[in-house]
N, C-alpha and C positions, 0 to 999 in steps of 0.2 A: 298657803302660808307664805308670805313674801319674806325672802331672807336674801340681803344684799351678797352679791357675787363675792365679794371679798371674804365675808363670814363662812360662806360655802366652803370656800378655799381653806380657811383655817379649821373648821370642822374635818375637813378630808385630812390635813395634815397631822392632826392630833389623833383621828380614827386608826390612821396607818402609822403611828408612832415615827413620823417622818418630818420633825419640825426642823431639822437641819436643811431640808431641801426646799422650805417654804420660801426661800428668797431667790428662786429661780426666775421668779416674775416678781416686779413691783407691784405688787396688788394694788397698793395705795393709787396708782397712777389709772386703776382701770377704771374707765367711764361707762363701758358696756354694761348691759343687765341681761346679757345672753350667756348661757353655760357653755355653749359650743365656742364661743369666743374666749372664754376665759381658759378651757382646755387646749385650745389652738395657741394661746400665748405660752402656756405651760409647755407644750410639746416643741414649739419653735425655740424657746429659751433653753429647755433642756438639752434638745438634740443638737444646738448650735453648741452648747457647752461640751457634748460629747466630741463632737467633730474638732475642738481646739485642743481637748484632752487628747484625742486619738481614739477612734472607735474599737471596741472590744473585737478580738480576733479569737478563732478556735480552729482546731485541726477538722478538716472536712474531707470525708472520703472521695477521691477523684477517680474515674475510669476512663482513661483515654490511649488512645493510639500514639505512640511515642517513638522515636529512636532510639535503641539501646533498650536496657532493661531498668525499670524503677519500681520498688514494692514488689507486688505480688503479680506474677504474669497470669493473665486469663486464656489459658490454652485453648479453650473451647471457640472463643470468638475470634482469638488470633488465629487458629486453624481454617474456620470459616471464611474469614476474610483474606486468607492466603497472604499474609504481610510479613511472614519469617524471612522469606527468601529477599525481602526488600531490607533486611536488617530493621525492622520495626516490630514490636511487640504490643499488644493490648494489655495495659497493666491497670493494676489497683494500688493506689497509694494515698497516704493522708498528706494534706497540704493546708497550711496555715491561710486562713480565709475569713474575710469579714461577713461572707455569706452565711451567718449562723443565727438560730432561731430567734434570738433576743433581737438583733437588729433587723430581721424580716418582720417580727411583729411592729417594731418602731415604724419601719417604712411603710408597711401595710395600713396600719393606722392613720398615718399621715395622709396617705392617697385617699382613703375613705372620709376622713374628715374635711378634705378639701372639696368633697363633693356635695356636703351639706349647704343646701339652698340658702338658708338664712345667715350663713357665715359672712362676716363682712370682707369686702373685696380685697382690702390690703393684706388681711391675714391669709386669704386663698393664694394671693402671689406669694406670700413668703412660704407657705407651705410646699407650693409647687416648686418654689426655688429649693428648698430643701430635699425634696423628692428627687430633684435631679442631681443632686449632690451625693444622693445615695446609689449610683448607679451599679456600683459592684455587688449590691445587694438584691435579693429576687424577692418578688411578693408571693404571699401565701393566703391561703383561705383562713380567715380569723373565726375560729370555732373556740368554743369555752375550753374544751380539753388542750389546745394549743398552749395556753397560758399555764396549765399545770406541768407543762413537760419542761418549763425553762428551769435551769440550774444556774444560779449565780453564786458568787463567793465575795470574800471580802474586797478582793482588788475590783470587782466591777459592781459592787452593790449599788453604785448610783443608779443603775437600771432599775432597780427594783420599784422606785417612786414613779418613774416614766412608766412602765409596765402596769402599774396600778392605774394611771390615768388612762392607759390606753384600753385596758379591760373594762373601765368604766364607760369609756367612748363606746366601744362596741357594744356593750349590754344595752345600750340606750340609743343605737342608731335604729332607725324606722325606713324602710325603703318608700319612695313615692312612686306614683303612676309613670313618672318620667324615668325610663330606664337609664342607669347610671347616677340617678340622684337620690339624695337620703334627707331625711328630716333627724333632728335631735329631740329626743324624749325629754320633757322637763321633769327630770326624775325627782324633784323637790316636791312635786305634787304626788308622787307615788309613796303612799303610806309604809308600805312593807320595806321598801328600799331605804327610804329616811329613817325609820324606826331602827334598823340596824346600824345605821350610819352614826345616829344621835346616842343610841347606847354605847357604841366603841369609843365615840368622843368624850363621852361623860367619864366613863372608865379610865381612859388613857390620860384626860386632862388632870384627874386627882392623883394617879401614877407620876406625873411628870412635875405638877405644879404645888405641892406640898410635901412635908416629910414627917408628919406627925402621925400619919395612919398609913399601914400595909393596905395595899389596894388589891383586890382579887375577884374572882368569880368563885363562887361557893356552891357545892351539891348539899341539898337540905333533905334528910331522910323525915318520913312521917313518924312522930311519936307513937308507934302501935304498941299496944300493951298486950295483943293477944292475935293469934294468928301464926301458922307454921310457915317454914321457909319458902315453901312452894308458893302459898298465898301471897308472901311479901314481894316476891319477884313479879308479880303482876301489877304493884302499885308503883307508879311513875315517881320518880325524884323530882324535886323541885330544885330550880338553880337559879341564883339571884343574878341580876345584871351587875350590880357593883356592891361588893362588902367592903367596908373601911373599917380598921381594927387598929386601935392603940393598945396602951398598956392597961388602961382603966376604962374605955369606951369602946362600943361597937355600933355602927351605923349601917343599915342595909338601905340600898336605894334602889328603886325599881322605875326605870325611865319608861314613859309612854309618849308615842309620837302619834297624835291626833289632829285633824283639821279643827275638831272641837273638843276641848279638854273637859267639859261638863255636859252633863245631858239634862234634858227638860222633863219634870216631873210635876203634874199639875201647876205649870206655868211658872214653876220655881227651878232654878238651876241647882244641880247637884251633882256630886263626884259620882263618877260611874262606880255602881255597887260592885262589880265583878274587880275593879282596882283595888277596893278597900280590903275586900275578902282575900285577895291574894297576897298583900302586903302583910295582913294580921296573920294568914295561915304561915308565912315565913317566920315571922317572929315568934309565935306560939310554939311552933315545931323546933324551934332553935334553943328553947328554953332548957331542955334536958341534957345538952350537950356539954356544956360548961358553964362556969360561973358567969363570965363575961357577957353571956347570951341572954341570961334571964332578964335583964332589964335593957336589952338593946334597942335602939330607935330605929324606927323605919321612915324614909321619905319616898314619897310618889312626886316625881319630878316630870314636868311637862313643859315643852317649849310653847313659847308665845310671841307673837308680835305685836298684841293689842292688850287684851285681857289679861290681867295680873291677878294672882291671889296667893295668899300665904296662910294656911289654916293650919292650927296645932291643936291636937287632941291627944288625951291619954286614955288607952284602952288596956285593962288587965295588967296595969303597970309599965306598958310600953307607950312611949312616945310617939306618935305617928303623926307626920305633917305632910301637906299637901302644898307643893311650891311649883312656881313657874319661873323659867329664866327666859328673858327677852331676846330673841335672836336677831332683833331688827334695830340693835344699838351699836354704838362704837365696841369695837373688841376689848379694848382696857375695861369698860364697863362690864362685859358678859365674864371677863377674868375675875373682877372684883365679886360680882354677884355669885359666881358659883364656890368661891370659896366662903363667902358670907353664908351660902346655904348650908354649909356643914360647921359653921361656929368659927371660921378662921379668918383674922385680919388679912386684908390685902397685901 
């Protein structure tokens, strides 16, 4: 599925709820079709902005031999080195430093991104320039667990967007046979990764771009009429991708990201049966929970860049729609079409 670079960027900004940061790069001016170039531009723009604002600092524990006393004396090392008689001591103390975890992640990602073979030469040069400007910061081994350890607060929350970009880059770096070189995986072709991104994008788009509906994810329990509590504990709950609820209407949206939205059956294209069973199960089991759920509507939403369909049926009193959103069009049209899908004007 071919999706323009600038639309991928918008999808990420909405999915991460980071619309304020989307102007880090002027994506309208991006001519590249390579994701690694896009992310390089974002890191260059974002890191340059951080350097102008002033990089974040934090207290880092130091352990040095110094003249006099500072902080806590490490007696064992001081005695072993026999430095007391020289008026010195091995001391442990906290000192404000740029060499903190979120800066280390940023610098290390810049280093690895610059090693990608297909990255444009101009962007490689700019990344290495930035890397040299971060000389006071150390490199670290970029593992998934490292990103979970970062603690940000209101005053340094700008880092959050850049660290999300860093994590996405790290997740999609592939080593090559040439030592020290990497390739960047085109994650747009990875259905699992894009499926989660598409779901998060749709949910946050409706949270941010309209005020008629409350938007949330919803746990749905099966409408079980018989069975003890022990038995019920074995039954999995259903969870909606997007639930939209106003005073008098409810819509449940299930997002699907497939290379092919339809399936072939006797040379005819059909909606995948498991998709229809799933949305109908949601609607049917919601009926007993409250009045507004008795006639709630369901939408199966598929991304497309070519084939479009808009199918509407009613089953057991529930309107079920099968719709597509074309991600290979101008962003203003995507915005308009997504609002139209839930019956709202642009």
